[in-house]
SETORMI-23024 format. One record per residue (C-alpha): residue number from 1; residue in three letters; chain; x negated, y negated, z. Coordinates in Angstrom, 1 decimal. Each point is the difference from the previous one (the first is absolute). Example, Ala and Ser with C-alpha at 12.3 -4.5 7.8 and 13.67 -1.06 7.14 Angstrom:
<fivos>
+-----+-----+-------+--------+--------+--------+
!   n ! res ! chain !      X !      Y !      Z !
+-----+-----+-------+--------+--------+--------+
!   1 ! ALA !     A !  -12.3 !    4.5 !    7.8 !
!   2 ! SER !     A !   -1.4 !   -3.4 !   -0.7 !
+-----+-----+-------+--------+--------+--------+
</fivos>
This chain:
<fivos>
+-----+-----+-------+--------+--------+--------+
!   n ! res ! chain !      X !      Y !      Z !
+-----+-----+-------+--------+--------+--------+
!   1 ! MET !     A !  -23.0 !    3.8 !    9.1 !
!   2 ! ILE !     A !    2.6 !   -2.0 !    2.1 !
!   3 ! TYR !     A !    2.7 !    2.6 !   -0.8 !
!   4 ! SER !     A !   -2.4 !    2.8 !    1.2 !
!   5 ! ALA !     A !   -0.9 !   -2.1 !    3.2 !
!   6 ! ALA !     A !    3.6 !   -0.3 !    0.6 !
!   7 ! ILE !     A !    0.9 !    3.7 !   -0.4 !
!   8 ! TRP !     A !   -3.0 !    1.2 !    2.5 !
!   9 ! ARG !     A !    1.1 !   -2.9 !    2.7 !
!  10 ! HIS !     A !    3.6 !    1.7 !   -0.1 !
!  11 ! ALA !     A !   -1.7 !    3.5 !   -0.1 !
!  12 ! ARG !     A !   -2.1 !   -1.1 !    3.3 !
!  13 ! GLN !     A !    3.3 !   -1.0 !    1.6 !
!  14 ! SER !     A !    2.0 !    2.6 !   -1.0 !
!  15 ! GLY !     A !   -2.3 !    3.0 !   -0.4 !
!  16 ! ALA !     A !    0.9 !    0.8 !   -3.5 !
!  17 ! TYR !     A !   -3.7 !    0.4 !   -1.2 !
!  18 ! ALA !     A !    0.8 !    2.7 !   -2.5 !
!  19 ! ARG !     A !    2.9 !   -2.1 !   -1.5 !
!  20 ! ALA !     A !   -2.5 !   -3.0 !   -0.1 !
!  21 ! VAL !     A !   -2.8 !    1.9 !   -1.8 !
!  22 ! THR !     A !    2.6 !    1.2 !   -2.7 !
!  23 ! ASP !     A !    1.3 !   -3.5 !   -0.5 !
!  24 ! ILE !     A !   -3.2 !   -1.5 !   -0.2 !
!  25 ! VAL !     A !   -1.6 !    2.6 !   -2.4 !
!  26 ! LEU !     A !    3.0 !   -0.5 !   -2.1 !
!  27 ! HIS !     A !   -0.3 !   -3.7 !   -0.1 !
!  28 ! LEU !     A !   -3.4 !    0.0 !   -1.0 !
!  29 ! THR !     A !    0.6 !    2.6 !   -2.7 !
!  30 ! LYS !     A !    2.3 !   -2.1 !   -1.5 !
!  31 ! PHE !     A !   -2.4 !   -2.9 !    0.1 !
!  32 ! VAL !     A !   -2.6 !    2.0 !   -1.7 !
!  33 ! ALA !     A !    2.4 !    0.9 !   -2.7 !
!  34 ! GLU !     A !    0.9 !   -3.4 !   -0.6 !
!  35 ! VAL !     A !   -3.4 !   -1.3 !   -0.1 !
!  36 ! THR !     A !   -1.2 !    2.8 !   -2.2 !
!  37 ! ALA !     A !    3.1 !   -0.7 !   -2.5 !
!  38 ! SER !     A !   -0.8 !   -3.7 !    0.0 !
!  39 ! GLY !     A !   -3.5 !    0.9 !   -0.7 !
!  40 ! LEU !     A !    0.6 !    2.2 !   -3.0 !
!  41 ! GLY !     A !    2.4 !   -2.9 !   -1.5 !
!  42 ! LEU !     A !    3.2 !    2.2 !    1.1 !
!  43 ! GLU !     A !    1.9 !   -2.9 !    2.0 !
!  44 ! GLU !     A !    2.9 !    0.1 !   -2.5 !
!  45 ! TRP !     A !    0.3 !    3.7 !    0.1 !
!  46 ! LEU !     A !   -0.1 !   -0.3 !    3.8 !
!  47 ! LEU !     A !    2.6 !   -2.8 !    0.2 !
!  48 ! LYS !     A !    2.3 !    2.1 !   -2.2 !
!  49 ! ARG !     A !   -0.3 !    3.0 !    2.2 !
!  50 ! LYS !     A !    0.7 !   -1.8 !    2.9 !
!  51 ! LEU !     A !    3.0 !   -1.9 !   -1.4 !
!  52 ! LYS !     A !    1.5 !    3.3 !   -1.4 !
!  53 ! SER !     A !    0.4 !    1.4 !    3.2 !
!  54 ! SER !     A !    1.6 !   -3.0 !    1.6 !
!  55 ! ILE !     A !    2.3 !   -1.4 !   -2.8 !
!  56 ! THR !     A !    3.6 !    1.1 !   -1.5 !
!  57 ! PRO !     A !    0.0 !    1.1 !   -3.6 !
!  58 ! GLU !     A !    1.7 !   -3.3 !   -0.8 !
!  59 ! GLU !     A !   -2.6 !   -2.2 !    1.5 !
!  60 ! ALA !     A !   -2.8 !    2.0 !   -1.6 !
!  61 ! GLU !     A !    1.7 !   -0.5 !   -3.4 !
!  62 ! GLN !     A !    0.4 !   -3.8 !    0.5 !
!  63 ! TRP !     A !   -3.7 !    0.0 !    0.8 !
!  64 ! ARG !     A !   -0.9 !    2.0 !   -3.1 !
!  65 ! MET !     A !    1.9 !   -2.6 !   -2.1 !
!  66 ! GLY !     A !   -1.6 !   -3.0 !    2.0 !
!  67 ! LEU !     A !   -3.3 !    1.7 !   -0.8 !
!  68 ! GLU !     A !    0.9 !    0.6 !   -3.8 !
!  69 ! GLN !     A !    0.9 !   -3.9 !   -0.3 !
!  70 ! ASN !     A !   -3.3 !   -1.0 !    1.6 !
!  71 ! VAL !     A !   -2.0 !    2.1 !   -2.5 !
!  72 ! ALA !     A !    2.2 !   -1.3 !   -2.8 !
!  73 ! CYS !     A !   -1.0 !   -3.6 !    0.8 !
!  74 ! LYS !     A !   -3.6 !    0.5 !    0.0 !
+-----+-----+-------+--------+--------+--------+
</fivos>
């Protein structure tokens, strides 16, 4: 909500209302998707999806190896 308020405040100052509405709708859509995924027990899937787009293949392999080691220890 704070993020949306900041965007709207900036829009009032700059007159960029269309951009503000677009950004707020996008922000709320992401929020709803995350809440829905959490409610359905898909937190791990959501985290993997986020990480997949922001890390290198080498980092992903290190992450997989760490997960496999943690699972083997349990």
